[in-house]
C-alpha positions, 0 to 999 in steps of 0.5 A: 518466502514472505517479503515486506510490503515496502519491497513488494510496492517498490518492486510493483512500481518498477516492473508492473507486477509483484514477484508472486502473489503468494509472497504477499501477505494475504491482507495486502493482496487486494491492495497491491493488485489494485495498484497493478491496474492503475495508470501512471497518472493515478500512481503519480498522484497517489505517490505524491499526495499528502495528508493533513495533520488533522487526517494523520491524527484521525488515522493514528487514532484509528490505528491505536483503537484498532490495535487495542481490540 
């Protein structure tokens, strides 16, 4: 059974580990495992960080370029 990334992240933040790494899509496993090793302060900073409008425009441009490959 595959879960959405959002469900996995929420579960990881609630209990500290994902339900099963096999349920995580392969391309996200390393990132999710990295969250499990972060301390509370680091997770808090990440969860409350925001990107600038310029950063989001660049991010969206990169996503579009990547999806057209």
